[in-house]
Jmol script that loads the backbone (N, CA, C; Angstrom):
load data "model"
ATOM      1  N   MET A   1      53.562  47.891 147.612  1.00  0.00           N
ATOM      2  CA  MET A   1      53.836  47.975 146.373  1.00  0.00           C
ATOM      3  C   MET A   1      52.266  48.494 145.290  1.00  0.00           C
ATOM      4  N   THR A   2      52.528  48.999 144.201  1.00  0.00           N
ATOM      5  CA  THR A   2      51.413  49.459 143.276  1.00  0.00           C
ATOM      6  C   THR A   2      51.378  48.506 142.192  1.00  0.00           C
ATOM      7  N   ALA A   3      50.436  48.343 141.659  1.00  0.00           N
ATOM      8  CA  ALA A   3      50.141  47.308 140.591  1.00  0.00           C
ATOM      9  C   ALA A   3      50.975  47.646 139.493  1.00  0.00           C
ATOM     10  N   LEU A   4      51.585  48.966 139.532  1.00  0.00           N
ATOM     11  CA  LEU A   4      52.586  49.397 137.879  1.00  0.00           C
ATOM     12  C   LEU A   4      53.978  48.588 138.550  1.00  0.00           C
ATOM     13  N   ASN A   5      54.195  49.201 139.882  1.00  0.00           N
ATOM     14  CA  ASN A   5      55.690  48.577 140.456  1.00  0.00           C
ATOM     15  C   ASN A   5      55.610  47.162 140.284  1.00  0.00           C
ATOM     16  N   LEU A   6      54.197  46.334 140.340  1.00  0.00           N
ATOM     17  CA  LEU A   6      54.447  44.882 140.239  1.00  0.00           C
ATOM     18  C   LEU A   6      54.556  44.260 138.728  1.00  0.00           C
ATOM     19  N   LYS A   7      53.914  45.340 137.969  1.00  0.00           N
ATOM     20  CA  LYS A   7      54.170  44.848 136.497  1.00  0.00           C
ATOM     21  C   LYS A   7      55.893  45.088 135.955  1.00  0.00           C
ATOM     22  N   ILE A   8      56.310  46.354 136.558  1.00  0.00           N
ATOM     23  CA  ILE A   8      57.606  46.754 136.023  1.00  0.00           C
ATOM     24  C   ILE A   8      58.451  45.435 136.463  1.00  0.00           C
ATOM     25  N   GLU A   9      58.400  44.942 137.669  1.00  0.00           N
ATOM     26  CA  GLU A   9      58.922  44.015 138.267  1.00  0.00           C
ATOM     27  C   GLU A   9      59.040  42.489 137.664  1.00  0.00           C
ATOM     28  N   GLU A  10      57.682  42.193 136.951  1.00  0.00           N
ATOM     29  CA  GLU A  10      57.647  41.041 136.412  1.00  0.00           C
ATOM     30  C   GLU A  10      58.149  41.221 135.025  1.00  0.00           C
ATOM     31  N   VAL A  11      58.037  42.260 134.142  1.00  0.00           N
ATOM     32  CA  VAL A  11      59.056  42.531 132.873  1.00  0.00           C
ATOM     33  C   VAL A  11      60.420  42.390 133.378  1.00  0.00           C
ATOM     34  N   LYS A  12      60.781  43.057 134.237  1.00  0.00           N
ATOM     35  CA  LYS A  12      62.374  42.677 134.666  1.00  0.00           C
ATOM     36  C   LYS A  12      62.512  41.436 134.996  1.00  0.00           C
ATOM     37  N   SER A  13      61.915  40.629 135.526  1.00  0.00           N
ATOM     38  CA  SER A  13      62.046  38.984 135.721  1.00  0.00           C
ATOM     39  C   SER A  13      62.166  38.221 134.443  1.00  0.00           C
ATOM     40  N   LEU A  14      61.142  38.994 133.386  1.00  0.00           N
ATOM     41  CA  LEU A  14      61.273  38.338 132.217  1.00  0.00           C
ATOM     42  C   LEU A  14      62.439  38.440 131.234  1.00  0.00           C
ATOM     43  N   GLU A  15      63.332  39.491 131.570  1.00  0.00           N
ATOM     44  CA  GLU A  15      63.865  40.031 130.455  1.00  0.00           C
ATOM     45  C   GLU A  15      65.007  39.280 130.126  1.00  0.00           C
ATOM     46  N   ASN A  16      65.695  39.028 131.166  1.00  0.00           N
ATOM     47  CA  ASN A  16      66.667  37.719 130.979  1.00  0.00           C
ATOM     48  C   ASN A  16      66.350  36.579 129.719  1.00  0.00           C
ATOM     49  N   GLU A  17      65.204  36.060 130.390  1.00  0.00           N
ATOM     50  CA  GLU A  17      64.844  34.918 129.709  1.00  0.00           C
ATOM     51  C   GLU A  17      64.827  35.433 127.884  1.00  0.00           C
ATOM     52  N   ASP A  18      64.003  36.817 128.106  1.00  0.00           N
ATOM     53  CA  ASP A  18      63.858  37.177 126.577  1.00  0.00           C
ATOM     54  C   ASP A  18      64.903  37.403 126.182  1.00  0.00           C
ATOM     55  N   ILE A  19      66.123  37.809 126.413  1.00  0.00           N
ATOM     56  CA  ILE A  19      67.430  37.923 126.022  1.00  0.00           C
ATOM     57  C   ILE A  19      67.728  36.685 125.486  1.00  0.00           C
ATOM     58  N   GLN A  20      67.919  35.968 126.158  1.00  0.00           N
ATOM     59  CA  GLN A  20      68.144  34.514 126.007  1.00  0.00           C
ATOM     60  C   GLN A  20      67.722  33.709 125.013  1.00  0.00           C
ATOM     61  N   MET A  21      66.094  33.938 124.915  1.00  0.00           N
ATOM     62  CA  MET A  21      65.598  33.722 123.595  1.00  0.00           C
ATOM     63  C   MET A  21      65.811  33.878 122.484  1.00  0.00           C
ATOM     64  N   GLN A  22      65.982  35.177 122.280  1.00  0.00           N
ATOM     65  CA  GLN A  22      66.363  36.059 121.169  1.00  0.00           C
ATOM     66  C   GLN A  22      67.940  35.333 120.975  1.00  0.00           C
ATOM     67  N   GLU A  23      69.091  35.382 121.741  1.00  0.00           N
ATOM     68  CA  GLU A  23      70.153  34.964 121.490  1.00  0.00           C
ATOM     69  C   GLU A  23      70.245  33.692 120.862  1.00  0.00           C
ATOM     70  N   ARG A  24      69.390  32.528 121.355  1.00  0.00           N
ATOM     71  CA  ARG A  24      69.138  31.391 121.068  1.00  0.00           C
ATOM     72  C   ARG A  24      68.659  31.410 119.548  1.00  0.00           C
ATOM     73  N   LEU A  25      67.607  31.921 119.042  1.00  0.00           N
ATOM     74  CA  LEU A  25      67.048  32.305 117.731  1.00  0.00           C
ATOM     75  C   LEU A  25      68.015  32.930 116.923  1.00  0.00           C
ATOM     76  N   PHE A  26      68.933  33.707 117.060  1.00  0.00           N
ATOM     77  CA  PHE A  26      69.762  34.276 116.377  1.00  0.00           C
ATOM     78  C   PHE A  26      70.822  33.317 116.269  1.00  0.00           C
ATOM     79  N   ASN A  27      71.329  32.611 116.985  1.00  0.00           N
ATOM     80  CA  ASN A  27      72.091  31.615 116.732  1.00  0.00           C
ATOM     81  C   ASN A  27      71.459  30.680 115.935  1.00  0.00           C
ATOM     82  N   GLU A  28      70.430  30.105 116.011  1.00  0.00           N
ATOM     83  CA  GLU A  28      69.933  29.300 115.192  1.00  0.00           C
ATOM     84  C   GLU A  28      69.530  29.761 113.954  1.00  0.00           C
ATOM     85  N   TRP A  29      69.156  30.987 113.459  1.00  0.00           N
ATOM     86  CA  TRP A  29      69.079  31.855 112.163  1.00  0.00           C
ATOM     87  C   TRP A  29      70.432  31.723 111.592  1.00  0.00           C
ATOM     88  N   ARG A  30      71.676  31.912 112.266  1.00  0.00           N
ATOM     89  CA  ARG A  30      73.044  32.315 111.973  1.00  0.00           C
ATOM     90  C   ARG A  30      73.382  30.750 111.297  1.00  0.00           C
ATOM     91  N   ASN A  31      73.191  29.806 111.878  1.00  0.00           N
ATOM     92  CA  ASN A  31      73.694  28.258 111.291  1.00  0.00           C
ATOM     93  C   ASN A  31      72.950  27.920 110.667  1.00  0.00           C
ATOM     94  N   LEU A  32      71.376  28.398 110.307  1.00  0.00           N
ATOM     95  CA  LEU A  32      70.842  28.143 109.283  1.00  0.00           C
ATOM     96  C   LEU A  32      71.410  29.095 108.077  1.00  0.00           C
ATOM     97  N   ARG A  33      71.619  29.673 108.137  1.00  0.00           N
ATOM     98  CA  ARG A  33      72.014  30.661 106.836  1.00  0.00           C
ATOM     99  C   ARG A  33      73.239  30.286 106.666  1.00  0.00           C
ATOM    100  N   LYS A  34      74.337  29.762 107.422  1.00  0.00           N
ATOM    101  CA  LYS A  34      75.385  29.534 107.171  1.00  0.00           C
ATOM    102  C   LYS A  34      75.047  28.182 106.051  1.00  0.00           C
ATOM    103  N   GLN A  35      74.483  27.159 106.737  1.00  0.00           N
ATOM    104  CA  GLN A  35      74.214  26.190 105.873  1.00  0.00           C
ATOM    105  C   GLN A  35      73.674  25.880 104.620  1.00  0.00           C
ATOM    106  N   ARG A  36      72.527  27.144 104.585  1.00  0.00           N
ATOM    107  CA  ARG A  36      71.973  27.483 102.964  1.00  0.00           C
ATOM    108  C   ARG A  36      73.136  27.890 101.987  1.00  0.00           C
ATOM    109  N   LEU A  37      73.981  28.868 102.913  1.00  0.00           N
ATOM    110  CA  LEU A  37      75.121  29.627 102.023  1.00  0.00           C
ATOM    111  C   LEU A  37      75.761  28.532 101.202  1.00  0.00           C
ATOM    112  N   ASP A  38      76.408  27.510 102.356  1.00  0.00           N
ATOM    113  CA  ASP A  38      77.080  26.593 102.120  1.00  0.00           C
ATOM    114  C   ASP A  38      76.646  25.665 100.663  1.00  0.00           C
ATOM    115  N   GLU A  39      75.549  25.332 101.315  1.00  0.00           N
ATOM    116  CA  GLU A  39      74.720  24.654 100.036  1.00  0.00           C
ATOM    117  C   GLU A  39      74.514  25.090  98.540  1.00  0.00           C
ATOM    118  N   GLN A  40      74.357  26.135  98.696  1.00  0.00           N
ATOM    119  CA  GLN A  40      74.219  27.263  97.484  1.00  0.00           C
ATOM    120  C   GLN A  40      75.735  27.116  96.703  1.00  0.00           C
ATOM    121  N   LYS A  41      76.789  27.444  97.436  1.00  0.00           N
ATOM    122  CA  LYS A  41      77.871  27.574  97.115  1.00  0.00           C
ATOM    123  C   LYS A  41      78.387  26.412  96.362  1.00  0.00           C
ATOM    124  N   LYS A  42      78.141  25.126  97.191  1.00  0.00           N
ATOM    125  CA  LYS A  42      78.266  23.473  96.666  1.00  0.00           C
ATOM    126  C   LYS A  42      77.760  23.572  95.390  1.00  0.00           C
ATOM    127  N   ASP A  43      76.323  23.587  95.322  1.00  0.00           N
ATOM    128  CA  ASP A  43      75.609  24.039  94.045  1.00  0.00           C
ATOM    129  C   ASP A  43      76.245  24.570  92.730  1.00  0.00           C
ATOM    130  N   LEU A  44      76.791  25.611  92.754  1.00  0.00           N
ATOM    131  CA  LEU A  44      77.092  26.759  92.264  1.00  0.00           C
ATOM    132  C   LEU A  44      78.609  26.239  91.752  1.00  0.00           C
ATOM    133  N   ASP A  45      79.257  25.637  92.237  1.00  0.00           N
ATOM    134  CA  ASP A  45      80.925  24.838  92.172  1.00  0.00           C
ATOM    135  C   ASP A  45      80.369  23.695  91.186  1.00  0.00           C
ATOM    136  N   LYS A  46      79.530  22.953  91.732  1.00  0.00           N
ATOM    137  CA  LYS A  46      78.802  21.899  91.040  1.00  0.00           C
ATOM    138  C   LYS A  46      78.574  22.186  89.671  1.00  0.00           C
ATOM    139  N   GLU A  47      77.979  23.131  89.516  1.00  0.00           N
ATOM    140  CA  GLU A  47      77.383  23.714  88.187  1.00  0.00           C
ATOM    141  C   GLU A  47      78.877  24.040  87.277  1.00  0.00           C
ATOM    142  N   ARG A  48      79.679  24.612  87.742  1.00  0.00           N
ATOM    143  CA  ARG A  48      80.450  25.629  87.076  1.00  0.00           C
ATOM    144  C   ARG A  48      81.759  24.485  86.569  1.00  0.00           C
ATOM    145  N   ARG A  49      81.416  23.156  87.472  1.00  0.00           N
ATOM    146  CA  ARG A  49      82.499  22.113  87.074  1.00  0.00           C
ATOM    147  C   ARG A  49      81.903  21.571  85.837  1.00  0.00           C
ATOM    148  N   LEU A  50      80.425  21.083  86.152  1.00  0.00           N
ATOM    149  CA  LEU A  50      79.811  20.524  84.977  1.00  0.00           C
ATOM    150  C   LEU A  50      80.154  21.445  83.542  1.00  0.00           C
ATOM    151  N   LYS A  51      79.904  22.611  83.698  1.00  0.00           N
ATOM    152  CA  LYS A  51      80.174  23.421  82.575  1.00  0.00           C
ATOM    153  C   LYS A  51      81.373  23.284  82.070  1.00  0.00           C
ATOM    154  N   ILE A  52      82.399  23.148  82.679  1.00  0.00           N
ATOM    155  CA  ILE A  52      83.916  23.168  82.390  1.00  0.00           C
ATOM    156  C   ILE A  52      84.094  21.486  81.862  1.00  0.00           C
ATOM    157  N   ILE A  53      83.480  20.552  82.350  1.00  0.00           N
ATOM    158  CA  ILE A  53      83.387  19.240  81.704  1.00  0.00           C
ATOM    159  C   ILE A  53      82.759  19.016  80.332  1.00  0.00           C
ATOM    160  N   GLU A  54      81.722  19.755  80.391  1.00  0.00           N
ATOM    161  CA  GLU A  54      80.954  19.836  78.951  1.00  0.00           C
ATOM    162  C   GLU A  54      81.512  20.544  77.811  1.00  0.00           C
ATOM    163  N   GLU A  55      82.265  21.540  78.271  1.00  0.00           N
ATOM    164  CA  GLU A  55      83.389  22.289  77.513  1.00  0.00           C
ATOM    165  C   GLU A  55      84.296  21.409  76.819  1.00  0.00           C
ATOM    166  N   LYS A  56      84.831  20.906  77.849  1.00  0.00           N
ATOM    167  CA  LYS A  56      86.138  19.552  77.322  1.00  0.00           C
ATOM    168  C   LYS A  56      85.661  18.548  76.685  1.00  0.00           C
ATOM    169  N   LYS A  57      84.660  18.129  76.836  1.00  0.00           N
ATOM    170  CA  LYS A  57      83.826  17.161  75.687  1.00  0.00           C
ATOM    171  C   LYS A  57      83.653  17.648  74.218  1.00  0.00           C
ATOM    172  N   GLU A  58      83.040  19.052  74.342  1.00  0.00           N
ATOM    173  CA  GLU A  58      82.924  19.339  72.872  1.00  0.00           C
ATOM    174  C   GLU A  58      84.536  19.731  72.361  1.00  0.00           C
ATOM    175  N   TYR A  59      85.048  20.209  72.827  1.00  0.00           N
ATOM    176  CA  TYR A  59      86.442  20.755  72.479  1.00  0.00           C
ATOM    177  C   TYR A  59      87.503  18.977  71.907  1.00  0.00           C
ATOM    178  N   LEU A  60      87.210  17.850  72.705  1.00  0.00           N
ATOM    179  CA  LEU A  60      87.818  16.779  72.353  1.00  0.00           C
ATOM    180  C   LEU A  60      87.003  15.958  71.413  1.00  0.00           C
ATOM    181  N   TYR A  61      85.797  16.411  71.464  1.00  0.00           N
ATOM    182  CA  TYR A  61      84.885  15.852  70.084  1.00  0.00           C
ATOM    183  C   TYR A  61      85.679  16.187  68.871  1.00  0.00           C
ATOM    184  N   TRP A  62      85.727  17.895  68.647  1.00  0.00           N
ATOM    185  CA  TRP A  62      86.305  18.506  67.610  1.00  0.00           C
ATOM    186  C   TRP A  62      87.732  17.984  67.201  1.00  0.00           C
ATOM    187  N   LYS A  63      88.462  17.783  68.270  1.00  0.00           N
ATOM    188  CA  LYS A  63      89.928  17.751  68.172  1.00  0.00           C
ATOM    189  C   LYS A  63      90.157  15.945  67.551  1.00  0.00           C
ATOM    190  N   GLU A  64      89.132  15.256  67.924  1.00  0.00           N
ATOM    191  CA  GLU A  64      89.186  13.785  67.489  1.00  0.00           C
ATOM    192  C   GLU A  64      88.558  13.572  65.831  1.00  0.00           C
ATOM    193  N   LYS A  65      87.776  14.714  65.911  1.00  0.00           N
ATOM    194  CA  LYS A  65      87.437  14.908  64.226  1.00  0.00           C
ATOM    195  C   LYS A  65      88.367  15.465  63.529  1.00  0.00           C
ATOM    196  N   LEU A  66      88.984  16.325  64.118  1.00  0.00           N
ATOM    197  CA  LEU A  66      90.555  16.753  63.098  1.00  0.00           C
ATOM    198  C   LEU A  66      91.311  15.931  62.850  1.00  0.00           C
ATOM    199  N   LEU A  67      91.775  15.172  64.087  1.00  0.00           N
ATOM    200  CA  LEU A  67      92.860  14.223  64.195  1.00  0.00           C
ATOM    201  C   LEU A  67      92.485  13.034  63.298  1.00  0.00           C
ATOM    202  N   PHE A  68      91.347  12.565  63.074  1.00  0.00           N
ATOM    203  CA  PHE A  68      90.747  11.250  62.454  1.00  0.00           C
ATOM    204  C   PHE A  68      90.403  11.911  61.032  1.00  0.00           C
ATOM    205  N   PHE A  69      90.381  12.909  60.596  1.00  0.00           N
ATOM    206  CA  PHE A  69      89.914  13.308  59.038  1.00  0.00           C
ATOM    207  C   PHE A  69      90.424  12.640  58.476  1.00  0.00           C
ATOM    208  N   PHE A  70      91.581  12.487  57.963  1.00  0.00           N
ATOM    209  CA  PHE A  70      92.308  11.915  56.715  1.00  0.00           C
ATOM    210  C   PHE A  70      91.938  10.380  56.943  1.00  0.00           C
ATOM    211  N   GLU A  71      91.837   9.464  58.071  1.00  0.00           N
ATOM    212  CA  GLU A  71      91.474   8.347  58.233  1.00  0.00           C
ATOM    213  C   GLU A  71      90.164   7.762  57.478  1.00  0.00           C
ATOM    214  N   ASN A  72      89.192   9.175  58.251  1.00  0.00           N
ATOM    215  CA  ASN A  72      87.820   9.097  57.497  1.00  0.00           C
ATOM    216  C   ASN A  72      87.708   9.807  56.170  1.00  0.00           C
ATOM    217  N   GLU A  73      88.599  10.115  55.460  1.00  0.00           N
ATOM    218  CA  GLU A  73      88.137  11.380  54.855  1.00  0.00           C
ATOM    219  C   GLU A  73      87.093  10.822  53.441  1.00  0.00           C
ATOM    220  N   ASN A  74      87.343   9.574  53.112  1.00  0.00           N
ATOM    221  CA  ASN A  74      86.430   8.942  52.257  1.00  0.00           C
ATOM    222  C   ASN A  74      85.079   8.765  52.570  1.00  0.00           C
ATOM    223  N   LYS A  75      84.786   8.136  53.655  1.00  0.00           N
ATOM    224  CA  LYS A  75      83.670   8.061  54.601  1.00  0.00           C
ATOM    225  C   LYS A  75      83.024   9.879  54.634  1.00  0.00           C
ATOM    226  N   ILE A  76      83.967  10.821  54.987  1.00  0.00           N
ATOM    227  CA  ILE A  76      83.116  12.499  55.043  1.00  0.00           C
ATOM    228  C   ILE A  76      82.983  12.531  53.652  1.00  0.00           C
ATOM    229  N   LEU A  77      83.510  12.447  52.801  1.00  0.00           N
ATOM    230  CA  LEU A  77      83.231  12.584  51.341  1.00  0.00           C
ATOM    231  C   LEU A  77      81.800  12.130  50.959  1.00  0.00           C
ATOM    232  N   GLU A  78      81.734  10.778  51.175  1.00  0.00           N
ATOM    233  CA  GLU A  78      80.695  10.225  50.893  1.00  0.00           C
ATOM    234  C   GLU A  78      79.133  10.955  51.238  1.00  0.00           C
ATOM    235  N   GLU A  79      79.562  11.224  52.638  1.00  0.00           N
ATOM    236  CA  GLU A  79      78.491  11.942  53.350  1.00  0.00           C
ATOM    237  C   GLU A  79      77.929  13.080  52.964  1.00  0.00           C
ATOM    238  N   VAL A  80      79.065  13.940  52.698  1.00  0.00           N
ATOM    239  CA  VAL A  80      78.824  15.115  51.510  1.00  0.00           C
ATOM    240  C   VAL A  80      78.236  15.165  50.216  1.00  0.00           C
ATOM    241  N   LYS A  81      78.816  13.757  49.613  1.00  0.00           N
ATOM    242  CA  LYS A  81      78.023  13.869  48.247  1.00  0.00           C
ATOM    243  C   LYS A  81      76.341  13.512  48.743  1.00  0.00           C
ATOM    244  N   LYS A  82      76.153  12.556  49.400  1.00  0.00           N
ATOM    245  CA  LYS A  82      74.683  12.503  49.725  1.00  0.00           C
ATOM    246  C   LYS A  82      73.878  13.522  50.312  1.00  0.00           C
ATOM    247  N   VAL A  83      74.582  14.525  50.936  1.00  0.00           N
ATOM    248  CA  VAL A  83      73.796  15.638  51.168  1.00  0.00           C
ATOM    249  C   VAL A  83      73.923  16.289  50.079  1.00  0.00           C
ATOM    250  N   GLU A  84      75.027  16.559  49.308  1.00  0.00           N
ATOM    251  CA  GLU A  84      74.895  17.777  48.207  1.00  0.00           C
ATOM    252  C   GLU A  84      73.581  17.040  47.089  1.00  0.00           C
ATOM    253  N   GLU A  85      73.481  15.307  47.108  1.00  0.00           N
ATOM    254  CA  GLU A  85      72.464  14.891  45.900  1.00  0.00           C
ATOM    255  C   GLU A  85      71.022  15.283  46.755  1.00  0.00           C
ATOM    256  N   THR A  86      70.967  15.320  48.015  1.00  0.00           N
ATOM    257  CA  THR A  86      69.507  15.127  48.611  1.00  0.00           C
ATOM    258  C   THR A  86      69.445  17.049  48.353  1.00  0.00           C
ATOM    259  N   VAL A  87      70.347  17.567  48.492  1.00  0.00           N
ATOM    260  CA  VAL A  87      69.875  18.995  48.263  1.00  0.00           C
ATOM    261  C   VAL A  87      69.497  19.135  46.776  1.00  0.00           C
ATOM    262  N   ASN A  88      70.183  18.662  46.035  1.00  0.00           N
ATOM    263  CA  ASN A  88      69.786  18.779  44.384  1.00  0.00           C
ATOM    264  C   ASN A  88      68.435  18.172  44.173  1.00  0.00           C
ATOM    265  N   GLN A  89      68.117  16.898  44.719  1.00  0.00           N
ATOM    266  CA  GLN A  89      66.752  16.481  44.612  1.00  0.00           C
ATOM    267  C   GLN A  89      65.847  17.654  44.932  1.00  0.00           C
ATOM    268  N   LEU A  90      65.687  18.038  46.211  1.00  0.00           N
ATOM    269  CA  LEU A  90      64.956  18.712  46.652  1.00  0.00           C
ATOM    270  C   LEU A  90      65.045  20.316  45.799  1.00  0.00           C
ATOM    271  N   LYS A  91      65.961  20.694  45.305  1.00  0.00           N
ATOM    272  CA  LYS A  91      66.037  22.026  44.256  1.00  0.00           C
ATOM    273  C   LYS A  91      65.377  21.446  43.108  1.00  0.00           C
ATOM    274  N   ALA A  92      65.307  20.290  42.509  1.00  0.00           N
ATOM    275  CA  ALA A  92      64.363  19.768  41.594  1.00  0.00           C
ATOM    276  C   ALA A  92      63.075  20.029  41.524  1.00  0.00           C
ATOM    277  N   LYS A  93      62.782  19.720  42.774  1.00  0.00           N
ATOM    278  CA  LYS A  93      61.410  19.595  42.878  1.00  0.00           C
ATOM    279  C   LYS A  93      60.095  20.782  42.802  1.00  0.00           C
TER     280      LYS A  93
END
end "model"
wireframe off; spacefill off
backbone 0.3
color backbone group
């Protein structure tokens, strides 16, 4: 056997080992990729749900203001008068 033939046989003997290593690395990469995508999806879903909650809070805040407007009408009118007085004072300066 020549040196070339010996090297060819050596490469052939390592071929299966290299294939198995590539398969193992690919599977690891695929699992890691799936894990990261799942984490990203979970984070995006959480973000979306938090946004919905914030929008509902804002809606309920204004709905409460509207529902209790007449109960708090005097208080609100006093606040408006104070603001108007402050504006008039600032204009006078």
